[in-house]
N, C-alpha and C positions, 0 to 999 in steps of 0.2 A: 617401579614396583620394589618392595623390601625384598632383600635376599631370602631363600628359602630357611635358611638357619635363623633369621631374626624373627622373633616372637612378639606378639601382641599380649600384654600382660595386664590383668585387671588388679589394680592395686589397692582398691577400697571400695566398700559396699555399704551402702545406706538405705534403710528400709522404714517402712511403717505399714504395718498389717493390724488385723483384727486380734491376733495374740501376740504382738510385741511390735515395739518401735526401734529395736536395735537387733542386730545379727544375734548376740546371746541371749536376748528374751525371746527371740523367735524360735531358736534353736531349742531353748529350754521347754518352751510351750509343744513344740513337736515331741519331744522326748517324753513329756508327761502326758501327751495325748489332749492337749486342750485345744479346741478349735476356735474359739473367740466368738462364735456365732450367739446372737442375742436377739430379743424380741424387738421388732422395729416397726413403727408406723409410718406407712407411706400414704401421702396425701392421695385422695380419689381411689385408693387401693383398700387401705386398712390396714389390719394387723397382719404382720408376717414376721419371718426370721431372716437376719442379714448379718454380715460380717462388717463393722463399723471400725475405722480407723480413729483412734483418740490421741494423736500425736501432739505435740506442743507447737501449735500454729504461730504461735509468736516468738518461737526461738531465733527465726531467721528472717522474720517478717514483722513489719510494723502494721499497726492496725488499720491504717489508711489503705496500705497496699493490700491487705485481706479484702477490705470492703470493694475495692475496684477490680480486683483480680479474679481468678477462677479457683475452684476447688482443685481440679487437676493441676493448675499451676504451682499452689501451694503444696500439694503432696510432692510434686517434682522438685520443688526448691529445697523441701526438708530433706529428701532422699539425696539429692545433689550434694549438698553442704554438708551432710554426714557422711557421705562417701568420700568427699575430699579430705575432710577431718581425719578420717580412719585410714586414709591412705598412706600417711607419713610424707606426702609431698610436700614442699615449700611452695604453697601455691601463690604466695605474693611475689615469688622471683620468676614465676612462669609468664611468658609471653601469651596473655588472654586471647590474642588474635590466633593462636596456635591450639586453642582449646575447642572443642567441639561438644555440642548437646543434640543426642539423638534420643527421642522420648517415643517409646511404644505405647498406643493408646486405643482403646476400643471407640469410644466418643465420649464427647463431654458437652457439645453444642445444644443437643436437645434438651438436657437438664436445664442448662442456663436460659433457655427460651421459655420453657414451663415455669420456671421460677420467677421470670420478668412478667409473664402473663398472669400469674396468680398474685404478684405484688400490685400489679395494675387494676386488677379487679376489686381490690380494696378501696380504690378511688373511683368505682364505677367505670372503670375502662377509660377514664379521661387521659389522653394519650400525652398530656403536657407533664405527667409524672413518668413518662418512659425514660429511662436511663439512658444516658449517652454513652454508659460504659458497656450496654448490652451487646452491639454489635462487635466490637472487638473480644469480647468474651466467647461469642460463638466461632471464632476464627479457629481451624484446627490447629494451626501453628502457634496460638498464642501461648499455650502452656511453656513451650521451648522457649518463646521471647521472654516470658517472664523469668525464667531462669537466668538468661543472659543478662537482663537488667539487674537482678538481684545480685549476680556475681561478678559483674564487669566483664563478662565473655563477649568477644566480638568475631569469634570463629564461626564456622558454620553451624546451624541450629536448625533441626526439623523435627516436627511431631509426626511419627509414622502410624498410619491406620492400620489396624489388623484386629482380629478376634481374640481370644483367649491367650495366644501365644505373642501378642504385640511387644511385650518386653523384649523377647527373642529378637525380633525384627529390628529393634533400637540397637541391640548387642552386635547384629550381623552387620548393619549399616556402619556403624562406628568402627568396626574391625575391618571392613572393606576400603573405608576412607583411608585408614593407617596403612593397610597393605599397598594400596595403589599410591601412596604418597600424594594424597590430594589434600591434605591439610594446608591451608594457604598461610603464607606470612602475613598477610593483611586482608582484613574482610570488613564489609559493610554490613551493619545488622539489617536483617530483611525488614519489611514494612510492617510486620507484627512486633518486632522488637522496637522500631521507631514509634509505633502507636502505644507501646507499653510506656516508654519514656515520657510520651507526651502527656500521658494519663498521669505518671508519678509526679510531674511537674504542675499538672493542672489544678486549680483550687477546687474544693469540695462543691459538689452540685448545690444549687440554691433551692431545688426543690424540697419539699417537707420529708422528713425521714420516713420510709416505709416499713411496715412490719415485714419480718424475714419468715418467709414460709419453708416449710421442709421440701427438700429435693423429692422429684419422683422416684428416685430410685437411691439406693445407699451410696454414699460417697466413700469408695474404699480405695486403697492404694496398695502398691506392691514394690518389692525390692527394685531398687534401680540402680545399678552400676553406673558410675559417672566419670570415674577417674582411671583412663586407659591410656597406655602409652606403649611406645614401640621399644624395645631393647635389641 
């Protein structure tokens, strides 16, 4: 374990939220009392209100990665990249096997399945149009794997399931790993990450393009500290 006087320090924060895609914008919205909630149409439910993130999805991802990945993964990648950029760390000089990814999340697999079933309904439920990307998208650890592939990280990476305080679970797990000295010097990516790498190398599907339906619930994101180190 680390000595008691050694601290775990958060060096960078990246976020996307309904009322801001940076720490400065988010804080300003809070000061001005802006919530970011807007009218939203949910398939099979109808009109409602929700907070929707409108971050630049292509800032750190190519369109192909967006098509094959998940919304949760895209939010995680944006927040992780922003956190590292704002941390002031020379990330290129850091051993990526010593970098960990711990994402707290409520769920995302149900939404991915509903989207897939809806898209399939546009083809009279002909299963030949079922995307081979669907199964990896529903895996709980897939968002963490997407971050590792995007950023070249080979250290420990987990998606931690919880409720509204899921982000806290990610922070606590990361801090515990650092306190216990369990950051490995060499690590092999998990099956989820390897699957993501195969998807990144695989050619586009040969099935006809399908319409993109709305998710059954709003896709939102939250702040995601990703650059923590011991001092």
